[in-house]
C-alpha positions as CSV (number, residue, x, y, z in Angstrom):
1,X,-14.0,149.8,120.0
2,X,-17.6,148.7,120.5
3,X,-19.4,145.5,121.6
4,X,-22.5,144.5,119.7
5,X,-24.7,141.6,120.8
6,X,-27.8,140.1,119.2
7,X,-28.3,137.5,122.1
8,X,-27.2,137.6,125.7
9,X,-27.1,134.0,127.1
10,X,-26.3,134.0,130.8
11,X,-23.9,132.0,132.9
12,X,-21.6,131.1,130.0
13,X,-18.0,130.2,129.8
14,X,-16.1,132.6,127.5
15,X,-13.2,131.2,125.5
16,X,-11.0,133.7,123.6
17,X,-8.2,133.1,121.1
18,X,-6.4,135.6,118.9
19,X,-3.4,135.5,116.6
20,X,-0.3,135.1,118.7
21,X,2.7,132.8,119.1
22,X,2.3,129.9,116.7
23,X,-1.3,131.0,116.2
24,X,-2.3,128.7,119.0
25,X,-5.4,130.8,120.0
26,X,-6.7,131.2,116.5
27,X,-6.3,127.6,115.5
28,X,-7.9,126.3,118.7
29,X,-11.0,128.5,118.6
30,X,-11.4,127.9,114.9
31,X,-11.3,124.1,115.5
32,X,-13.8,124.4,118.3
33,X,-16.2,126.3,116.0
34,X,-15.8,123.7,113.3
35,X,-16.5,120.7,115.6
36,X,-19.3,122.1,117.7
37,X,-22.5,123.9,116.6
38,X,-22.0,127.6,117.2
39,X,-24.2,130.5,116.2
40,X,-23.1,134.1,115.7
41,X,-24.4,136.3,118.6
42,X,-22.3,139.4,118.2
43,X,-19.2,141.2,117.1
44,X,-16.6,143.6,118.3
45,X,-16.5,146.7,116.1
46,X,-13.0,148.3,115.7
47,X,-13.0,151.3,113.5
48,X,-9.2,151.5,113.2
49,X,-9.0,148.0,111.8
50,X,-8.9,147.7,108.0
51,X,-12.3,147.3,106.3
52,X,-11.8,143.7,105.3
53,X,-13.6,140.4,106.0
54,X,-13.0,136.8,105.0
55,X,-15.5,134.5,103.2
56,X,-15.1,130.8,103.8
57,X,-17.3,128.2,102.3
58,X,-19.9,130.9,101.5
59,X,-20.0,132.2,105.0
60,X,-18.8,135.6,106.4
61,X,-16.1,135.3,108.9
62,X,-16.1,138.4,111.2
63,X,-12.7,139.9,112.0
64,X,-13.8,139.9,115.7
65,X,-16.7,137.6,116.0
66,X,-18.6,136.3,119.0
67,X,-20.2,132.8,118.8
68,X,-22.4,130.7,121.1
69,X,-22.8,127.0,121.6
70,X,-26.0,126.2,123.5
71,X,-25.2,122.6,124.5
72,X,-22.0,123.6,126.4
73,X,-23.2,127.2,127.2
74,X,-20.0,128.4,125.8
75,X,-19.1,131.7,124.0
76,X,-16.1,131.9,121.7
77,X,-14.4,135.2,120.8
78,X,-12.7,134.4,117.5
79,X,-10.2,136.9,116.3
80,X,-8.6,137.0,112.9
81,X,-7.2,140.6,113.1
82,X,-3.8,141.3,114.4
83,X,-4.4,143.6,117.4
84,X,-1.0,144.9,118.1
85,X,-1.2,148.1,120.1
86,X,-4.9,147.6,121.0
87,X,-4.6,144.8,123.6
88,X,-5.6,146.9,126.6
89,X,-8.7,148.3,124.9
90,X,-9.8,144.8,123.7
91,X,-9.3,143.4,127.2
92,X,-11.8,146.0,128.4
93,X,-14.3,144.9,125.8
94,X,-13.9,141.2,126.8
95,X,-14.5,142.1,130.5
96,X,-17.6,144.1,129.4
97,X,-18.8,141.0,127.7
98,X,-18.1,139.0,130.8
99,X,-20.4,141.3,132.8
100,X,-23.2,141.5,130.3
101,X,-23.4,137.7,130.0
102,X,-22.9,137.1,133.7
103,X,-20.2,134.7,132.7
104,X,-18.7,132.1,135.0
105,X,-15.2,132.3,133.6
106,X,-12.9,133.5,130.9
107,X,-10.6,131.0,129.3
108,X,-7.7,132.6,127.4
109,X,-5.7,130.5,124.9
110,X,-2.1,131.4,124.0
111,X,1.2,130.0,122.9
112,X,4.3,130.7,125.0
113,X,7.9,130.4,124.1
114,X,9.8,127.5,125.7
115,X,13.5,127.9,126.3
116,X,15.9,125.3,125.0
117,X,16.7,124.4,128.6
118,X,13.2,123.0,129.1
119,X,13.6,120.9,126.0
120,X,16.7,119.4,127.4
121,X,14.9,118.8,130.6
122,X,12.2,116.8,128.8
123,X,9.5,119.4,128.3
124,X,8.4,118.8,124.7
125,X,6.8,121.2,122.3
126,X,3.0,121.4,122.8
127,X,3.2,120.8,126.5
128,X,0.2,122.5,128.1
129,X,0.4,124.7,131.3
130,X,-2.1,126.9,133.0
131,X,-2.5,130.1,135.0
132,X,-5.6,130.9,137.0
133,X,-6.7,133.5,139.5
134,X,-9.3,131.1,140.9
135,X,-8.6,128.7,143.7
136,X,-11.2,126.1,142.5
137,X,-9.8,126.1,139.0
138,X,-6.3,125.6,140.3
139,X,-7.4,122.5,142.2
140,X,-9.3,121.1,139.1
141,X,-6.2,121.6,136.9
142,X,-4.0,119.8,139.3
143,X,-6.5,116.8,139.3
144,X,-6.2,116.8,135.5
145,X,-2.4,116.7,135.8
146,X,-2.1,120.1,134.0
147,X,0.9,121.9,135.6
148,X,0.9,125.6,136.5
149,X,3.1,127.8,134.4
150,X,6.2,128.6,136.5
151,X,8.2,130.8,134.1
152,X,7.4,132.6,130.8
153,X,6.8,135.9,129.1
154,X,3.2,136.4,128.2
155,X,2.3,138.9,125.5
156,X,-0.8,140.3,123.8
157,X,-4.4,140.2,124.9
158,X,-3.8,137.3,127.3
159,X,-1.3,139.4,129.3
160,X,-3.7,142.4,129.4
161,X,-6.5,140.2,130.7
162,X,-4.2,138.8,133.4
163,X,-3.6,142.3,134.6
164,X,-7.1,143.6,134.4
165,X,-9.3,140.5,135.4
166,X,-9.0,141.0,139.2
167,X,-12.8,140.5,139.6
168,X,-13.4,138.0,136.8
169,X,-12.3,134.3,137.1
170,X,-9.6,133.9,134.5
171,X,-7.9,130.7,133.3
172,X,-5.1,130.8,130.8
173,X,-4.0,127.7,128.9
174,X,-0.6,127.9,127.4
175,X,1.0,125.6,124.8
176,X,4.8,125.8,124.9
177,X,6.2,126.2,121.4
178,X,9.6,126.9,119.9
179,X,8.5,128.4,116.6
180,X,6.5,131.3,115.4
181,X,5.0,129.1,112.6
182,X,1.4,127.8,113.0
183,X,1.5,124.8,115.3
184,X,-1.6,122.6,115.0
185,X,-0.1,119.9,117.1
186,X,0.3,122.2,120.0
187,X,-3.2,123.6,119.4
188,X,-4.5,120.0,119.5
189,X,-2.9,119.6,123.0
190,X,-4.9,122.7,124.0
191,X,-8.1,121.3,122.6
192,X,-7.5,118.1,124.6
193,X,-6.9,120.1,127.8
194,X,-10.1,122.2,127.2
195,X,-12.1,119.1,126.5
196,X,-10.9,117.5,129.8
197,X,-11.6,120.7,131.7
198,X,-15.1,121.5,130.3
199,X,-16.2,118.0,129.3
200,X,-17.0,119.0,125.7
201,X,-16.4,115.6,124.0
202,X,-14.4,117.2,121.2
203,X,-12.0,114.9,119.3
204,X,-8.7,116.5,118.8
205,X,-7.3,113.7,116.5
206,X,-8.6,115.2,113.3
207,X,-6.6,118.4,114.0
208,X,-3.4,116.3,114.2
209,X,-4.3,114.4,111.0
210,X,-5.2,117.6,109.0
211,X,-2.6,119.8,110.6
212,X,-1.1,121.2,107.4
213,X,-4.4,121.8,105.8
214,X,-5.8,123.6,108.8
215,X,-2.6,125.7,109.2
216,X,-2.8,126.6,105.6
217,X,-6.4,127.8,105.9
218,X,-5.6,130.0,109.0
219,X,-2.4,131.4,107.4
220,X,-4.3,132.3,104.2
221,X,-6.9,134.2,106.2
222,X,-4.4,136.0,108.3
223,X,-2.2,136.9,105.3
224,X,-5.2,138.6,103.7
225,X,-5.7,140.6,106.9
226,X,-2.1,141.6,107.0
227,X,-2.2,142.6,103.3
228,X,-5.2,144.8,104.0
229,X,-3.3,146.4,106.9
230,X,-0.4,147.1,104.6
231,X,-2.6,148.6,101.9
232,X,-4.3,150.8,104.5
233,X,-0.9,152.2,105.7
234,X,0.3,152.8,102.2
235,X,-2.9,154.7,101.5
236,X,-2.3,156.8,104.6
237,X,1.2,157.7,103.4
238,X,-0.1,158.6,100.0
239,X,-2.8,160.8,101.4
240,X,-0.2,162.5,103.6
241,X,2.2,163.1,100.7
242,X,-0.5,164.1,98.2
């Protein structure tokens, strides 16, 4: 796995979102990129990933792309590949990016399963919670009335970052969901929380209104990625047998 950068803006805030529970991370970062002016500044090369990319509206969508918004001095890592089994290695690359850009903070977006007990206690789907290893961030979140996550099982790249980011300020935003299906409503709650936290002036209402359309787009891109993975595995088996 290799990090490649064409630009190195300094003092940025890094936001990462990868396919996970209810696709919260992928939908949220995709929405940010559609509603703010981002430019590609790099990519993460992963040789074991299938050689497949997506084209959307005439533009190449990198499987692991890095994008920059100058106005907010924000970098988004946008992942469309399923990274099962490579979370630790990818977390190292993200922390390498943090050092190279002298970033202020990493914000990780993820969905987390909510038990039925919480629903009965009045915690609705899409409720946003946070985790942070930074005292100042904890205070800011409390002022924004965003509660700290008290219980939950965290998986994927977010969990790897939580373990490895001892020296990097890390803030995780979790949307509690009850389904593995794409959940744009929960992602909209995340966008609202990020907007309040960073002052981005991003309207989350269109995401609510176009939820099905947006979910369909993301599902289509991810389905092609999964299909490419399957074809790659089938080819490996045939090569082994032949």
